[in-house]
Every structure is written in structure tokens, then in C-alpha cells.
C-alpha positions, 0 to 999 in steps of 0.5 A, spaced: 500 500 500 502 506 498 504 511 503 507 518 504 513 520 507 516 527 509 523 527 507 529 532 509 534 533 504 541 537 504 543 541 498 551 541 498 551 547 493 547 552 497 547 549 504 540 549 504 535 544 508 529 542 504 523 538 506 517 535 502 512 530 501 513 524 497 510 517 496 512 510 496 511 503 498 517 503 503 522 508 506 527 503 502 524 504 496 523 512 497 531 512 499 533 509 493 529 513 488 531 520 491 539 517 492 538 516 484 537 523 483 543 525 487 539 528 493 543 527 500 537 525 505 537 527 512 531 523 514 525 520 512 519 520 516 512 516 514 506 520 515 499 517 515 498 511 510 494 514 504 487 511 503 487 506 497 481 510 494 486 516 493 488 514 486 481 515 482 479 509 479 477 512 472 485 513 471 488 506 468 495 506 468 496 501 463 492 504 458 496 511 459 502 507 458 499 504 452 497 510 449 504 514 451 508 508 448 504 509 441 504 516 441 512 516 442 513 511 437 509 515 432 515 520 433 512 525 438 516 528 443 514 527 450 511 533 452 507 533 445 505 526 447 502 528 454 499 534 451 495 530 446 493 525 451 490 531 455 487 534 449 483 527 448 479 528 454 476 523 458 474 523 466 475 529 470 480 525 475 484 523 468 485 530 466 487 532 473 493 526 472 495 528 465 495 536 466 499 535 472 504 530 468 504 535 463 506 541 468 512 538 471 514 536 464 514 543 462 518 545 468 523 541 466 523 535 470 524 528 467 518 523 466 520 519 472 520 525 476 513 527 473 510 520 475 513 520 482 511 527 484 504 526 481 499 527 487 495 521 485 501 516 485 504 512 480 506 505 482 514 505 484 515 500 479 513 504 473 517 510 476 523 506 477 523 503 470 522 509 467 528 512 471 532 507 468 530 508 461 531 515 461 539 514 461 539 510 455 533 514 451 529 507 451 522 510 454 518 506 449 521 500 451 520 501 458 513 502 457 512 496 453 516 492 458 511 495 464 505 493 460 507 486 459 509 485 466 502 488 468 498 484 463 501 478 465 499 480 473 492 482 471 491 475 467 493 471 473 489 475 477 483 474 473 484 467 473 484 467 480 477 471 480 474 467 475 476 460 479 472 463 485 466 466 481 463 459 480 464 456 488 461 463 490 455 463 486 454 456 488 454 457 495 450 464 495 444 460 491 445 454 496 444 459 502 438 463 499 434 457 497 436 454 505 434 461 508 427 461 504 425 454 506 427 455 513 424 462 514 418 461 509 416 454 508 418 450 515 414 455 519 408 453 515 409 446 516 410 447 524 403 450 524 400 443 520 404 439 525 401 443 531 394 440 530 397 433 529 399 431 536 404 426 534 411 426 537 416 429 533 423 426 532 428 431 535 432 433 529 425 435 526 423 439 532 429 443 532 428 445 525 421 447 526 423 451 532 429 454 528 424 456 522 419 459 527 424 463 530 427 465 523 420 467 521 418 471 528 425 475 527 426 475 520 427 483 520 432 483 525 436 477 522 436 481 515 438 487 519 444 483 522 446 480 515 446 486 512 450 489 517 455 483 516 455 484 509 457 492 510 462 490 515 465 485 510 465 491 505 468 496 509 474 491 511 475 489 504 476 497 502 481 498 507 485 492 506 484 489 512 479 483 510 485 481 505 490 481 510 485 477 515 484 472 509 491 471 507 493 470 515 487 465 515 490 461 508 497 461 511 495 456 516 494 451 511 500 448 508 497 447 501 495 454 501 501 457 504 505 454 499 501 457 493 501 463 496 508 463 496 509 461 489 504 467 487 509 472 491 515 469 488 512 469 481 511 477 482 518 478 485 522 474 479 518 477 474 519 484 477 527 483 478 527 481 471 524 487 468 528 492 472 535 488 470 533 489 463 532 497 465 539 497 467 538 496 475 543 492 479 541 486 483 542 490 490 537 496 487 532 491 484 531 487 490 528 492 494 523 494 489 521 487 488 521 485 496 515 490 496 511 485 492 511 480 497 506 480 503 508 475 507 513 477 513 517 471 513 518 472 505 520 479 506 525 477 511 528 472 507 529 477 501 532 482 505 537 477 508 539 475 501 540 482 498 545 483 504 548 477 502 549 479 495 551 486 497 557 482 501 559 479 495 555 472 494 552 470 488 545 471 487 544 463 486 547 462 493 544 467 497 537 465 494 538 458 496 541 459 503 535 463 505 530 458 502 528 462 496 529 457 491 528 450 490 532 445 486 530 447 479 530 454 480 537 454 484 540 450 478 537 455 473 540 461 476 547 458 476 546 457 469 544 464 468 550 467 472 555 462 468 552 464 461 550 471 462 543 470 461 540 472 468 534 476 466 532 470 461 532 465 466 528 469 471 523 470 466 523 462 465 522 462 473 517 466 473 513 463 467 514 456 470 511 458 477 505 462 474 504 455 470 504 451 476 500 456 480 495 456 474 495 449 473 493 448 481 487 453 480 484 449 474 485 443 478 482 445 485 476 449 481 474 442 478 475 439 484 471 444 489 465 445 484 462 438 484 464 438 492 460 444 493 454 442 489 454 436 493 454 440 499 448 444 497 444 439 495 445 435 501 443 441 505 437 442 502 435 435 501 436 434 509 431 440 510 426 437 506 427 430 509 426 433 516 420 437 514 417 431 511 419 425 516 413 426 520 408 425 514 412 419 512 411 416 520 403 418 519 403 414 512 406 408 515 402 408 521 395 408 517 
């Protein structure tokens, strides 16, 4: 999640101390950005975290990069390309972002600084990639690489969402049918059995009492359910629901393995993109480290970076800190020997992504019939319990 930091810098030429507010994902990432601009940092103090709604939903970073790349490849200068995007029109929030970028470019700032200082906040990874490309005048390639990176990430995210849609629909349908039967159908059966005078079985009696209770207090129960949904939505918007869900999934060994695999996929892919842009391993790892949401994995990445800065090889540092398996460790060694480390990291990321996708497909195929059977059993049990006294009466005639 993006955070704002109050920084103090020292200008050696004028001897002045300046303060300003910048945005980033961690103090290390902010320090890396500023030090690359030649700033002497005195302090970095985190301010209150920005709300996730600070960046307008109407502004699509990937679409912006695609349009900007197309205009630059047609021969336009950077300022002309941004001015063309401003003239294109769109939502008010999008125009505010573009106008801010244009103004900073006209003030003489590079594109990376215009993106970094924009008050809506661009992803630090995009800023870092553009900053690296400005040294070699390959902004179009940097934008293209970022587009590919985000496209792959979004595709993986869509697959995960798609895998959860059908089970969610099945569970929702089953709960709706069960609620209708318990709150509407069961109470009417209860009135019929009151006149029969026959002793009912304990499961049927409990079902009828629960149904009567649901019918009598349906309004209150509906209000409680609505409050629960509203609370879940609130916690989803502020990110706590995701944090709790990940913590809960982390208790499962299988889920923990594939959550770690997903994070490593993004880490390797990010490092590959940054190395293409000219970053060193020591500089690329902190930016990739921010994509890991598991505290233990982040600690392992930080420890591996320290080992690399001490002179150890990437393959050795990653293997010693549990960031590789037997296959990825050998691939990294091959990449170091052949000088194709970037290509090897792409291969590792693709391999992890394929394994994760295969798991989601298999899990979906397994979970779907299990959920259908569970819903059918639940509804069938309610029906059987309702009609059990009828069967008993018919058998006693």
C-alpha cells in the first residue's frame, strides 16, 4: 500500500535544508529513488498511510502507458505526447493526472520525476523503470516492458477471480434457497404439525423451532446480515479483510505454499524487468521485496540482498535463505555462468505462474462438484426433516 513520507534533504551547493512530501511503498524504496537523483537525505519520516481510494479509479495506468508508448513511437516528443493525451479528454480525475504530468514536464523535470511527484501516485515500479530508461533514451521500451509485466499480473489475477466466481455463486444460491425454506416454508409446516399431536423426532423439532424463530425475527436477522455484509465491505476497502484472509490461508500448508509461489512469481518477474532497465541486483531487490506480503518472505529477501551486497552470488544467497528450490537454484547458476540472468528469471517466473495456474484449474474442478454436493445435501436434509413426520403418519395408517 502506498504511503507518504516527509523527507529532509541537504543541498551541498547552497547549504540549504529542504523538506517535502513524497510517496512510496517503503522508506527503502523512497531512499533509493531520491539517492538516484543525487539528493543527500537527512531523514525520512512516514506520515499517515494514504487511503487506497486516493488514486481515482477512472485513471488506468496501463492504458496511459499504452497510449504514451504509441504516441512516442509515432515520433512525438514527450511533452507533445502528454499534451495530446490531455487534449483527448476523458474523466475529470484523468485530466487532473495528465495536466499535472504535463506541468512538471514543462518545468523541466524528467518523466520519472513527473510520475513520482504526481499527487495521485504512480506505482514505484513504473517510476523506477522509467528512471532507468531515461539514461539510455529507451522510454518506449520501458513502457512496453511495464505493460507486459502488468498484463501478465492482471491475467493471473483474473484467473484467480474467475476460479472463485463459480464456488461463490454456488454457495450464495445454496444459502438463499436454505434461508427461504427455513424462514418461509418450515414455519408453515410447524403450524400443520401443531394440530397433529404426534411426537416429533428431535432433529425435526429443532428445525421447526429454528424456522419459527427465523420467521418471528426475520427483520432483525436481515438487519444483522446486512450489517455483516457492510462490515465485510468496509474491511475489504481498507485492506484489512485481505490481510485477515491471507493470515487465515497461511495456516494451511497447501495454501501457504501457493501463496508463496504467487509472491515469488511477482518478485522474479519484477527483478527481471528492472535488470533489463539497467538496475543492479542490490537496487532491484528492494523494489521487488515490496511485492511480497508475507513477513517471513520479506525477511528472507532482505537477508539475501545483504548477502549479495557482501559479495555472494545471487544463486547462493537465494538458496541459503530458502528462496529457491532445486530447479530454480540450478537455473540461476546457469544464468550467472552464461550471462543470461534476466532470461532465466523470466523462465522462473513463467514456470511458477504455470504451476500456480495449473493448481487453480485443478482445485476449481475439484471444489465445484464438492460444493454442489454440499448444497444439495443441505437442502435435501431440510426437506427430509420437514417431511419425516408425514412419512411416520403414512406408515402408521
